[in-house]
Every structure is written in structure tokens, then in C-alpha cells.
LOLO-184662 format. One record per residue (C-alpha): residue in one letter; x, y, z. Coordinates in steps of 0.5 Angstrom, whole numbers, plus 500, padded with zeros to 3 digits. Layout:
BEGIN
aXYZ...
END
This chain:
BEGIN
x417577545x422580540x418585536x420584528x418591526x423594531x429589529x427591521x429598523x436596523x439597516x442591512x449589516x455588512x459585518x460584526x466585530x466585538x461590540x459593534x455592528x457595521x453597515x454600509x460605509x462603515x456606519x456602525x451601531x453598538x450592540x446592546x442586544x447581543x441576541x439575548x446573550x448568544x453573543x454575550x462576549x461580543x462578536x468574536x472569531x473564537x470560543x463557541x463560534x470557532x468550535x462551531x466552524x471547526x465542526x462545520x468544516x468536518x461536515x458534522x452539522x447533522x443530528x448525530x450522537x457525540x461525546x460533547x453532551x457528556x463533556x458538557x455535564x462534566x463542565x456545567x457544575x463548575x459554573x452552577x454548583x449543585x447541578x444534578x443533570x444537564x439536558x440539551x435541546x436543539x432550540x428554545x422552542x424544544x426546551x419550552x415544550x419540556x418545561x411547560x411553555x415559553x413563559x415558564x422557560x423565560x422564568x428559568x433564565x440564569x444570566x452570567x454576571x447578573x447581580x440579582x438573585x439566582x432564580x429559584x426552582x429545580x431547573x435553570x436555563x443558563x444564558x450562554x454565548x453560543x454564537x450561531x447555534x440555537x441549541x440550549x442547555x437546561x440544568x436540573x437540581x435536586x436528587x428528586x428531579x427526574x430529567x427528561x430525555x435530551x435531544x440528539x444535537x449536531x456535534x457542531x451545536x453540542x461542541x458550541x455549548x461546551x465551548x460557551x460554558x468554558x468561555x464564561x468560566x474563563x471570563x468569570x475568573x479572569x482579573x482583566x475581565x472582572x475589572x472591565x465589567x466593574x468599570x462598565x458598571x461604574x460608567x453606566x451608573x455615572x452617565x445613566x444611573x440618574x436618568x431613571x430610564x434604566x435599571x442595572x443588575x451587573x452587566x444587564x440592564x432593563x428599561x423602566x419606561x412604560x411599554x407604550x414608550x419603548x419603541x420610541x426609546x429603541x428608535x432614539x437609540x438606533x438613530x444615535x448608533x446603539x441597538x437596544x434589545x428589540x424585546x421590551x420585556x428582556x434586558x440589554x447588555x452592557x458593552x465593555x469597550x465604549x469610548x468616553x465619546x460613546x458614553x457621552x453620546x449615550x447619555x445625551x441620547x437618553x437625556x434628549x429622549x427624556x426631555x421630549x417625553x415630558
END
């Protein structure tokens, strides 16, 4: 669960672009959180955010039937083979109510470009770069599964889900994106792998520190210009665009924090 006291340490923001968040006087932070994957591909003007704005400009932000959920059902099997059905919900709270609570929903999370095993079970909750939308999709597997009725979303939210899946598919297949993800992983292992502070799986990494020390780690990163996930139990996300200087600063931040804790 997100710790609001940690997130509120971040000063007011003026804008966001790519992997970076900007405050007053162009001070910036590298966004390692990306709102649990809602901005997985960075803070971008295209993709789901662009489609959401198109629907917004049409006035289609209220709950109403649309063709977008049907398009989503046609697209998701390309991302998750074996899909039997896809159901959409207005927000994670609505999805949690369907599957038996927040803990059950969190256990169903499937993260793109994660080297770990795919969660087992008849239902998955894929992390998608939906941008400003809170809508989620649940994916059901197996012929014996009886999917629940889905929510009626706004066309803006439903269109954002479709574009988010399309973006993940595109970036999964794109050779340049594959190379960027692999390079980011190698740089992480080189600079931070020996610290013992984090454990990486693909582009996702989680802190391995005791729960009581996570706030201190979060604050040290924020001072150095990096925003970790404000949820100590959830992973952060590797950026693909760090400069050599930023990698060196990240390493120095973790090394200094580790020494102070001894």
C-alpha cells in the first residue's frame, strides 16, 4: 500500500516528460515509480494518454457503451496467449471486489518485461501504461472459468486500455526497445547489483531492505533526484534513458545510504 507520508515528500511538480518529473526551477527527479506502471513507458504525449485526450475532446468521459471493450478482447490474446475472456473495471477497487479483495488482486498482477514466472491462476491483472485512466482489465483463462459481468466504462477509459495493450505489444517486438531494456538491466547490475539493496527481475526491481528502513532509503533517493515506489512492498521500474552521470549518482546514493546504516 502506498505510504502517503512518503509521496508527500515530493515537492509540487510543474510538468513530467519521459522518465523525469520536473519541479520549480527545472529541478527534476528520475521517476522510478511511474505510478505502478500507469506510466510504464514514461510520461508520453502519445499512446493511451493521447487516445484518452481524443475521447475527452469528444466529450466521451461519462460511462457509456462503446466498441472499445470488444476491441480489447481481440487484442489481449496476442499479449497473453490462452486468454478466454477479458473484463474491464473502472478502477482497482472495483476489480478487487470481484476477485476477493485487494490482496488477491495484487497476487494476480502480471508485469510486462518481468523475467520472473508468470503468476499461476485462472485470472491475471496485467500492468498496462494507461496514463491518466484508473481503469483496469482482468484476463481470464481456462474454459471452466465463468467471468463476471464487466463495468460499463467511459469510452475514454476503454480506448485507453486498448491503446495501452497495443503499446506494450509494439514495444515488446521493437528491436530498439528490446536493446534499451537489456542495456538498462546490464547497467543496473553493474552499478547496483553488488549492493544487496535491490533485487531485479527484468525492468522491475524491489528493495530487499527491512521494512523499517525503507522510508530512509526512499528519502535518500529523493534527495539525490530519484523517486522510488512509495509502496515498500511493490517494485519500482528501471528507466531506459539514464545518463552515465545519473547511473553513477544512483550508485553513490545507495553506497552512502548503505554505509550510514552499518
